[in-house]
FINU-682222 format. One record per residue: residue in three letters; x, y negated, z of N, C-alpha, C, O in turn. Coordinates in steps of 0.2 Angstrom, whole numbers, padded with zeros to 4 digits, always signed. Layout:
BEGIN
AlaXYZXYZXYZXYZ
...
//
This chain:
BEGIN
Leu+0115-0361-0029+0114-0368-0024+0110-0362-0020+0109-0358-0024
Tyr+0109-0360-0014+0104-0358-0010+0100-0364-0008+0100-0370-0010
Ala+0095-0360-0003+0090-0364-0004+0084-0361+0001+0082-0355+0001
Lys+0080-0368+0007+0075-0362+0009+0067-0368+0009+0066-0374+0008
Gln+0063-0364+0011+0059-0367+0010+0057-0375+0016+0056-0374+0022
Phe+0056-0381+0013+0058-0386+0017+0051-0390+0019+0051-0394+0023
Asp+0047-0388+0017+0041-0391+0015+0035-0388+0015+0035-0382+0017
Lys+0027-0392+0010+0025-0387+0006+0027-0387+0001+0029-0393-0001
Gly+0028-0381-0005+0031-0383-0013+0037-0384-0014+0040-0384-0019
Glu+0042-0387-0007+0047-0391-0008+0053-0386-0006+0051-0383-0001
Leu+0060-0384-0007+0067-0382-0007+0072-0385-0004+0074-0390-0006
Lys+0073-0384+0000+0080-0389+0003+0088-0384+0002+0090-0379+0005
Ile+0090-0386-0001+0098-0383-0001+0102-0383+0002+0106-0388+0003
Cys+0103-0377+0007+0107-0375+0014+0111-0371+0012+0110-0368+0006
Asn+0115-0370+0017+0121-0363+0017+0117-0356+0016+0112-0354+0018
Lys+0121-0353+0012+0120-0346+0012+0117-0342+0015+0113-0338+0012
Ser+0119-0345+0022+0115-0340+0028+0109-0341+0031+0106-0336+0034
Asp+0108-0347+0029+0103-0350+0033+0094-0349+0025+0088-0350+0026
Ala+0097-0347+0018+0094-0346+0013+0090-0337+0013+0091-0331+0015
Phe+0082-0344+0010+0081-0338+0008+0079-0336-0001+0076-0330-0004
Tyr+0081-0341-0003+0081-0342-0011+0086-0345-0013+0087-0350-0010
Lys+0090-0342-0020+0093-0341-0023+0090-0347-0029+0083-0348-0029
Leu+0095-0352-0033+0093-0357-0036+0099-0357-0043+0105-0358-0043
Gln+0095-0356-0047+0098-0355-0055+0098-0361-0060+0093-0363-0062
Ile+0103-0365-0061+0101-0374-0062+0101-0372-0070+0105-0369-0074
Val+0093-0376-0071+0094-0375-0080+0095-0378-0083+0097-0377-0089
Ser+0094-0386-0081+0098-0393-0083+0096-0398-0076+0093-0396-0070
Asp+0099-0404-0078+0101-0409-0075+0096-0409-0066+0098-0410-0060
Asp+0089-0408-0069+0083-0407-0065+0081-0402-0066+0076-0402-0062
Glu+0082-0397-0070+0076-0391-0067+0081-0385-0064+0087-0384-0066
Ala+0077-0381-0059+0081-0373-0059+0074-0369-0059+0068-0370-0059
Lys+0077-0364-0059+0076-0355-0057+0077-0354-0049+0082-0356-0045
Phe+0072-0350-0049+0075-0347-0042+0068-0341-0040+0062-0340-0041
Glu+0073-0337-0034+0069-0329-0035+0075-0329-0026+0080-0332-0023
Phe+0069-0325-0024+0070-0323-0017+0077-0319-0015+0079-0314-0018
Cys+0080-0320-0012+0090-0317-0011+0090-0315-0002+0093-0311+0000
Gly+0084-0320+0003+0084-0318+0010+0083-0313+0013+0081-0307+0011
Asp+0085-0313+0018+0084-0307+0025+0079-0305+0026+0076-0308+0030
Leu+0075-0296+0021+0066-0301+0021+0063-0298+0029+0057-0298+0030
Ser+0066-0295+0033+0063-0293+0041+0066-0302+0043+0064-0305+0048
Arg+0068-0303+0042+0070-0310+0044+0062-0314+0041+0058-0317+0045
Ala+0061-0313+0036+0056-0319+0031+0048-0313+0036+0042-0314+0038
Met+0051-0309+0036+0043-0307+0037+0038-0312+0046+0033-0313+0048
Asn+0046-0311+0049+0046-0313+0057+0042-0323+0057+0039-0326+0061
Asn+0044-0324+0051+0043-0333+0047+0037-0331+0041+0033-0336+0040
Phe+0036-0327+0038+0030-0328+0035+0027-0333+0027+0027-0334+0021
Asn+0024-0334+0035+0021-0342+0033+0025-0348+0032+0023-0351+0027
Ala+0030-0351+0035+0034-0354+0033+0040-0352+0028+0043-0356+0026
Val+0042-0346+0025+0042-0342+0021+0042-0343+0017+0046-0347+0015
Phe+0038-0341+0013+0033-0336+0007+0026-0341+0002+0025-0342-0004
Asp+0022-0345+0011+0019-0348+0005+0020-0354+0004+0023-0358+0007
Asp+0018-0355-0005+0016-0361-0007+0022-0359-0011+0024-0364-0015
Val+0026-0354-0012+0032-0353-0015+0031-0350-0018+0028-0351-0023
Ile+0032-0344-0017+0030-0334-0018+0022-0333-0020+0018-0337-0018
Asp+0022-0329-0024+0014-0325-0026+0019-0318-0025+0025-0317-0027
His+0014-0314-0021+0018-0307-0019+0013-0303-0020+0007-0305-0019
Ser+0015-0293-0021+0009-0290-0022+0012-0286-0020+0018-0286-0019
Gly+0007-0281-0018+0010-0275-0013+0010-0277-0006+0012-0283-0004
Ser+0009-0271+0000+0009-0271+0005+0015-0276+0012+0020-0273+0014
Ser+0014-0281+0014+0019-0285+0015+0020-0280+0024+0024-0279+0028
Ser+0014-0278+0025+0015-0276+0032+0021-0271+0032+0026-0273+0036
Ser+0021-0268+0029+0027-0259+0028+0031-0260+0025+0036-0256+0024
Ala+0032-0265+0021+0038-0267+0016+0045-0268+0018+0046-0273+0020
Thr+0050-0263+0017+0058-0263+0019+0061-0268+0015+0065-0270+0017
Lys+0059-0269+0008+0061-0271+0002+0058-0279-0004+0056-0283+0000
Cys+0058-0280-0007+0057-0284-0012+0060-0283-0018+0066-0282-0019
Asn+0056-0283-0024+0059-0284-0028+0058-0291-0030+0055-0295-0025
Thr+0060-0294-0036+0057-0300-0039+0056-0298-0046+0060-0296-0051
Val+0049-0300-0047+0044-0300-0055+0044-0304-0060+0044-0302-0066
Glu+0045-0314-0057+0048-0317-0061+0048-0324-0056+0044-0326-0051
Lys+0054-0326-0061+0057-0331-0056+0055-0337-0056+0054-0339-0061
Gly+0054-0341-0051+0050-0344-0050+0054-0351-0055+0059-0350-0058
Glu+0050-0357-0055+0051-0366-0056+0052-0368-0051+0050-0366-0046
Ala+0057-0374-0051+0057-0379-0047+0060-0387-0051+0064-0386-0056
Lys+0057-0392-0049+0062-0398-0051+0065-0401-0047+0063-0402-0041
Arg+0070-0403-0048+0075-0409-0045+0069-0415-0043+0064-0417-0046
Ile+0072-0417-0033+0066-0424-0031+0072-0429-0031+0072-0434-0032
Ser+0077-0423-0027+0084-0430-0024+0090-0424-0025+0089-0418-0027
Asp+0095-0427-0021+0103-0421-0021+0100-0414-0019+0103-0408-0020
Ser+0094-0415-0015+0095-0408-0011+0089-0404-0009+0088-0401-0005
Lys+0084-0407-0013+0076-0405-0015+0073-0404-0021+0072-0407-0026
Trp+0073-0399-0018+0066-0396-0028+0059-0395-0024+0056-0392-0020
Lys+0057-0399-0029+0048-0396-0031+0047-0390-0033+0051-0388-0037
Val+0042-0387-0031+0041-0378-0032+0036-0382-0042+0032-0386-0042
Thr+0038-0376-0049+0032-0381-0048+0029-0377-0054+0025-0379-0058
Lys+0033-0368-0051+0028-0364-0051+0033-0357-0048+0039-0355-0048
Lys+0025-0355-0045+0028-0348-0040+0032-0345-0044+0033-0344-0050
Ala+0035-0342-0037+0040-0335-0042+0037-0329-0039+0035-0328-0033
Lys+0036-0324-0043+0030-0318-0039+0037-0311-0038+0041-0310-0041
Ile+0035-0310-0033+0041-0303-0031+0035-0298-0027+0030-0300-0024
Lys+0038-0291-0027+0032-0283-0024+0036-0281-0019+0041-0278-0019
Phe+0032-0282-0013+0037-0276-0009+0037-0270-0010+0035-0267-0015
Leu+0039-0269-0007+0041-0262-0010+0042-0256-0001+0044-0250-0001
//
């Protein structure tokens, strides 16, 4: 499944082309997620994409790519929405 940030700390399922996150379902109501979107597009909307969902390290101003340090965790709150319970960690390179 693919998602984008919908509201503070919430991910909403969307088409892969619109997504910034990939969800891996762990159980009926739990998932792990990681950043998988276009980094340059994400940087143009930095706060909307990363706030409340991602903890980051490294310099975002000169980043050309990023690596997942640790996947985040989310809990299902409806058929199409997930609440982030643990932020994912990435490192800008």
